C-alpha positions in Angstrom: -23.3 18.4 14.5 -21.6 21.7 14.4 -23.1 24.7 12.6 -20.8 27.5 11.5 -22.3 30.8 10.7 -20.2 33.5 8.9 -21.4 36.4 6.8 -24.9 35.1 6.2 -23.7 31.6 5.4 -24.4 28.4 7.4 -22.4 25.3 7.0 -23.5 22.0 8.7 -20.6 19.7 9.7 -21.4 16.2 10.8 -18.2 15.0 12.5 -17.6 11.2 12.8 -15.4 10.8 15.9 -15.4 7.0 15.5 -13.0 6.8 12.5 -10.4 8.7 10.5 -8.4 8.0 7.3 -4.8 9.0 6.7 -3.2 8.6 3.2 0.4 9.2 2.0 2.2 8.5 -1.3 5.3 6.5 -0.8 7.9 5.8 -3.6 8.5 2.2 -2.8 7.1 -1.1 -4.0 4.1 -2.7 -2.4 6.2 -5.6 -1.0 8.6 -3.3 0.8 5.7 -1.3 2.3 3.8 -4.5 3.3 6.8 -6.0 5.0 7.4 -2.7 6.8 4.1 -3.4 8.6 4.0 -7.2 8.9 7.5 -8.2 10.0 9.3 -7.5 13.2 12.4 -6.0 11.4 10.1 -4.0 9.1 8.0 -2.4 11.8 11.0 -1.7 14.1 12.7 0.2 11.2 10.2 3.1 11.3 7.6 2.7 14.1 8.7 0.8 17.1 11.6 0.3 19.4 10.6 -3.3 19.9 8.0 -5.6 18.4 7.0 -9.2 19.0 4.7 -11.1 16.8 3.4 -14.6 17.8 1.5 -17.1 15.8 -1.7 -18.7 17.0 0.3 -21.5 18.6 2.4 -19.0 20.6 5.6 -19.3 18.6 7.4 -16.0 18.2 7.8 -15.2 14.5 11.3 -14.8 13.2 12.7 -11.3 12.2 11.4 -11.3 8.6 8.5 -13.7 8.9 5.2 -12.1 7.9 2.2 -12.1 10.3 -1.0 -14.1 9.5 -4.6 -13.8 10.6 -4.9 -14.7 14.3 -1.3 -13.8 15.2 -0.8 -11.4 18.1 1.6 -8.6 18.7 3.3 -6.7 21.5 4.7 -3.3 20.6 6.9 -0.9 22.5 7.4 2.7 21.2 10.2 5.1 21.6 9.6 7.8 24.2 7.4 5.5 26.3 8.3 3.0 29.1 7.6 -0.7 28.9 4.4 -0.2 30.8 2.9 1.5 27.7 2.9 -1.7 25.7 0.4 -2.0 22.9 -1.1 -5.4 22.4 -3.5 -6.7 19.7 -4.5 -9.3 17.2 -4.1 -9.5 13.5 -7.5 -9.6 11.8 -6.3 -9.6 8.2 -3.0 -10.1 6.4 -3.3 -11.0 2.8 0.5 -11.1 2.0 0.2 -8.3 -0.5 -1.6 -5.1 0.3 -3.9 -5.3 3.3 -3.0 -5.5 7.0 -5.8 -5.1 9.6 -5.4 -5.4 13.4 -7.1 -4.7 16.7 -5.4 -1.6 18.1 -6.1 -2.0 21.8 -9.0 0.0 23.0 -8.3 2.6 20.3 -10.2 0.6 17.7 -9.4 -1.3 14.5 -6.7 -0.2 12.1 -6.7 -1.2 8.5 -3.6 -0.5 6.3 -4.1 -0.7 2.5 -1.5 -0.2 -0.1 -3.2 1.1 -3.2 -2.4 2.7 -6.5 -3.8 6.1 -7.5 -2.7 8.5 -10.2 0.4 6.3 -10.9 1.5 6.6 -7.2 1.6 4.0 -4.4 -0.5 5.2 -1.6 -0.4 3.9 2.0 -3.9 4.3 3.4 -4.6 3.9 7.1 -8.1 3.7 8.5 -8.7 3.7 12.2 -12.3 2.9 13.1 -14.5 1.7 16.0 -12.8 4.4 18.1 -14.8 5.0 21.3 -16.7 8.3 21.2 -16.8 9.4 24.8 -15.2 12.8 25.5 -11.9 11.3 26.8 -11.6 8.9 23.8 -12.2 11.7 21.3 -9.1 13.4 22.7 -6.9 10.4 23.5 -7.7 8.1 20.6 -9.2 10.2 17.8 -7.0 13.3 18.1 -4.0 11.5 19.7 -3.9 8.6 17.2 -4.6 10.9 14.3 -1.6 13.0 15.1 0.5 10.0 15.9 -0.3 8.2 12.7 0.3 11.3 10.6 3.8 11.6 12.0 4.6 7.8 11.8 3.3 7.5 8.2 5.7 10.4 7.4 8.5 8.5 9.0 7.6 5.4 7.0 7.8 7.4 3.9 11.2 8.9 5.0 12.7 5.5 5.8 11.5 3.8 2.6 12.4 6.7 0.3 15.7 7.8 1.7 16.6 5.9 4.9 16.4 8.9 7.2 14.8 8.0 10.6 12.9 10.9 12.0 12.2 9.3 15.4 13.5 10.7 18.7 15.2 7.7 20.4 16.4 9.6 23.4 13.9 8.6 26.2 15.2 11.5 28.4 14.1 14.0 25.8 10.4 14.8 26.4 7.6 16.8 24.8 8.8 16.5 21.3 6.6 15.6 18.3 8.8 12.7 17.1 8.3 10.1 19.8 
């Protein structure tokens, strides 16, 4: 708990380092947003340089084939070498508006596509984040910043086709890789 005191006023802030929520309105239909997460072609269009989804029998899914519960993934990001591969398992994929997966040691990520105030909202919840001091920085802060950027790029791709990612691996210390 953090207590802030200013001008005779105390505010108690209980901070939960084990989860965060990011939300962004996206002018696209739910199917397009859902496919952007759950197909190889979709997720490579805005998030990854290379993705591989495998079903529970070990078969690699085709380019536009949606993932299912129990499928696994391997993800490679722009700006990082192949040794920085992210691996995980799909926990939920309902074919419509919920995609949930194990995000390595960083926790569990749930993506929901919801309607609010006549808008389509992409909501990302990352939870079960370890709460030791190193994880607070690496996973809570790092992932929170990363997802904010990537959700912005998802919006940009789906609404106008402009890819904001830095794809030059020699260019370092930029916010878009």
